[in-house]
N, C-alpha and C positions, 0 to 999 in steps of 0.2 A: 474698672478703668476701660475706657473705649480704646479699641485697637484699630489699626489699619491692616486689613487683610489683602495680600497680593496673591492672586491665583494665576497659575499657569493656565494656558488655554487648551492646547491639544492633549488629549487623554487625561486631563485633570477636570476641566469643566465640560468639554465637548469631545466627542469621539473623533479621533484622527484616523479616518479610514485610509489604509495604506494604498489602496488602488485608485484613490482620487488624486488629481493633480490640479495645480493652480490655487486660486484663492478660495478658501472654504466658503465664503459668502456666495460664490458662484456654483458650488457643488449642487448636483441635482437633489441629493438627499443628505441631510445633516441631522445630528442627534446629540442631545445633552447626555453627559455621563449620568448613570444611575445615582440619584440622590442630590444632584447638583441644584435643581430648582428648590427643593426643600431646604437644603443647607444654606443657600444664599438668602432665601426668604427669612430664615431664622436669624442668621448672623447680621443681615443688613438692618434689622430693627435697632441694634445698639452699636454697630460698627460700620466703618466705611469699607467698601469692597472695591478693589481695582483688579484689572487683568494686567499681568506682567508676562508678556510673551516674547519668544524669540522668532516668531514668524517673520520671515524676511520679505515675503512678497505681498504682504497685506499692510495697508495703512490703517490708521485709527478708525477711519470711516468704514473700511472693509470689515474690520473686526466687529464693530458695533452692528453692522448689517447681519452678520452671522448670528450674533447673540440675540438680535431682534427676532430672527426666524425661529429660534427655539424657546423664546419667552424668558430669557435670562437677563436681558438688558435693563429691566426696571430696577434691578437690585445692584447695579454696577455704577459706581461714581465716575469711572474713567478707565482709559486703556493706555498702557505703556508698551511701546514696541520699538524696534530698531528705527523705524521711520520717524518717530517723534522724539527719540532720545539720542539717536545717532550712534548707538553702541548696542552690541548684542548682549543677551542675558547671561552668557557664560562668564562674563567679566564682573567682578564685584562693583566696578564703577557704574554699571547699569543700575544697581540698587542705590548707590550713593546719589545718582541723579534723580531717582524717584523720591528719595528722602528730602533732597534739596527742593525739588519741585513742589512737594506737598508741605514743606516746612514743618516736618514732624520729628519727634524724638525717635531715633532708631530703635529704642527699646519698646516702642509702641507698635512696631511693624512686625507682621508675621507673613512669611512666604510659604505657600502651599503648592507643591508641584510633584509630578511623577518621575522626574529625572533627577537622580541624585547628583550627577555631575553638573547639570546645567541649572537646576533650580536650587538645590539644597546647599551644596558646597559653597558656591559664590555668595549666597545670601548670608551664610554663617560668617564667612570671611569679611563681609561688609558690616557685620555687627548686628544683624537682625535675627530674630527667632525664625526657625524653619521647621516645617512639618512635612515629612515625606509621605505623599499619597502613594501607597504601595499595595494596590489591590491584589496583585499576583504573588505577594510575599517574596519578591526577589531578594537575593542576598548579595550585598556588595561589600567590598573591603573599605571600611571607613575609619577615619582617624578619631572620630568622636561619636557619641551616641545621641542622635537627634530623635525627637518624637516621631512616631510613625503611625499612620492610620491605614486601615484596609478599606474603609467606606467613608465617604465624605461626611455623612451624618454624624460620625464620631467627633467631628470638630465642634459640634453643638452641645456636647456633654461636659 
């Protein structure tokens, strides 16, 4: 069955350098997370890929520019952010709006992100599958047991 994958942006697909400020597309140096290019190339052959980000100061165009710079944009069908949805990602309604916009069954949607609180919990509350990208093996107190990966390429197995 074909799925719709929603990927977080910062520290999931692209490195969010803490010393950088402003829009990522304007940063002097940007970098894809290890395995991001290979993972998106594989998944996009059979599934739709979207970015679902909480970035407050970047528009859809700004986000795409950053993805263009690291070569990830050819695998991405679209970008969802506060600027085009009118709501931040920490709210389950963020995911409801994406589901409505794409006109898909929530059971076909998978959210992948590095923040348990902003990516995983609200996605699960919205009724979609969530996979926690947890490369550092962080431990959080969670009410349920979601799937967890340490490397993005694990999503392809």
